[in-house]
N, C-alpha and C positions, 0 to 999 in steps of 0.2 A: 474524446478519448485520446489517451496518450500511451505510447509504448517506448521504452528506453532500454538499450543494451549497452554494456561496457565490457571491454576486454583489456587486460593489462598484464604487467610482469608478474611472475610467481604464480601463474595459473589463476589470475584474478578474473572472475566472471560475475557480472551482475545484470539482472533483468528486473524491470519494474513496469507495472501497468497502473494507470489511473483512469478510472471510468466514472462518469457522472451523467445525470440526466433526470427527467421527470418519470414518475411511476404511474401517473394518471393523466387523463386528457386535460384536466383543468390546471395542471402543473402546480398543484398545492402540496404534493408529496414528492420530495426529491431525494435522490440517493447519491452517494459518492463512495467509491471503493478503491483503496490503494493497496497494491500487493507488490512485494519485492522479495527477491532471493539473491543471496550473494555467497560465493565461495572463493577462498584464496589459500595459497600456501605462503611460505616465508623462506628467507635465506637460512633459517634454522632448520635442521634436519627433523623430519617427522612432525612438522607443524602444519596443521590445516585448520581453517576457521570457516564456519558456515553461519549464516544469519538468514532468518525468515521473518518477514514483516507483513502484518495484515491490519488494515485500519478501515472498518466500515463506518459510514455516517448516514443517518436518516433524518430528514427535516420535514416537518409538517407545518405549512403556512396556514394557521388557523384563521387569521383575519389579517387586515392590513397592518395592524399594530401588534399582533401576537404570532410568535414563531416558536415551535417546540423542536429541539434538536437532541438526538441521541447519538453519541459517538463512542467508539471503543478503539483500543489499540493493543496489539499483541506483537511482542518481539521474542523470538526464540533464538538462542545461541547454543545449539547442542555441542557437547564436548567430544 
């Protein structure tokens, strides 16, 4: 697991989480989840920006030679 935070000029704030691991005892089904959120202002008046990111990933190790992975990614930038 990983957790990250950042703070900077112009009210910049960012947080991120990265989780991964097995979902069963035989470790043939694995997951990974990345989440992030960011907000910032600017030297321009009345400017704010926000971003939200979600990226889940699921892997099934069917055999020694076969692996099936499903991945998605979502990025939102509300105005």
